Residue, then its C-alpha position, 0 to 999 in steps of 0.5 A: x647860319x649856313x650859306x645854303x640859305x643864300x645858295x643851294x648846289x644840286x644836280x637835277x637830271x645830272x645838270x649842275x644848277x647854282x642859285x648864287x643870288x647875292x653870293x659870289x664865292x665860298x670860302x669853305x666846304x662847311x658853307x654847303x649842304x648835301x641833302x640838307x646835311x653838312x660837314x660838322x653835323x652829327x650823323x646821329x641827327x639822321x641815323x640811329x647809333x645802331x645803324x651807323x655802327x652796323x654800316x661801319x662794320x659792313x663797309x670796313x672791307x673797302x678800306x683794309x689798306x687804311x687804319x680803322x680811324x674812320x668808317x663809311x656809312x651809307x644812306x639810301x632813303x628819304x633823298x631828293x636829289x641823289x641816288x644815295x649819300x655816304x658819310x665818313x665819321x670817326x669810328x670811336x667818336x660817340x657823336x659821329x661828327x661828319x668829316x666827309x659827305x658824298x652825293x652820288x648821281x644815278x647810273x651813268x651809262x657812258x663814262x665819257x658822259x660822266x667826264x663831260x659832266x665833271x668838267x662842267x661842274x669843275x668850271x662852275x666850282x672854279x668860279x665859285x671857289x675863287x680862293x681854292x687850289x684846283x688839281x686833277x688826277x686819274x688812278x686805279x681804284x684800290x679796291x680792284x686788284x686787277x687795275x681795271x677799275x678807274x677813277x678820275x677826279x677834280x679837287x678844290x683845296x681850301x686854305x683850311x685844307x678841306x676839300x671839295x671833290x668831283x669824281x667819276x667812278x668806272x668800276x670793272x664790270x664784273x666787280x660792279x655787278x657783284x657788289x651792286x656798285x654804280x659807275x657814276x658821278x660823285x660830289x664829295x666834301x671832306x675835312x683835312x683830317x679825312x683827306x690826311x687819313x686817305x693820303x698818309x695812313x696807307x698800310 
């Protein structure tokens, strides 16, 4: 039974609310849910096969620098806490098991506000994920060849090498408008396999 029964993590008006109850720490990302969905679930429980395949094809252009092992799928409808949720699944997995799930907050007007919120959440996660290794990084988003789209993130890496991430996206404005993207705050859970895909399979 998932620990979400004893703990629910969500953001309301962009403030992290943790209902810890009797739980004092968590040992892996599989203990959490985003919008009722978890790592290890089949995405077919929430979307049709055709919807998943079409989404993978539509979003492939974002990952031309990677192999096609994984694909990204977006969900916009029926959500209560996030502006949208995205998933990573193996493109050839007939069950479309979720290896990554991200909840994205509504638009943040000032990136400094996003950074402040990220610090608040990271402090809460540091208390919760006592056995996880924490690191921080900043880099240029690969989708923007101009180098003007920036990413700042805090990672919590578990013994399993699964990762919980807090990310602030700051896209170059014309690129953001063109693609209808959001400058804002992401909460991401991802497996070791997905992390390895990002870090070790760059062309």
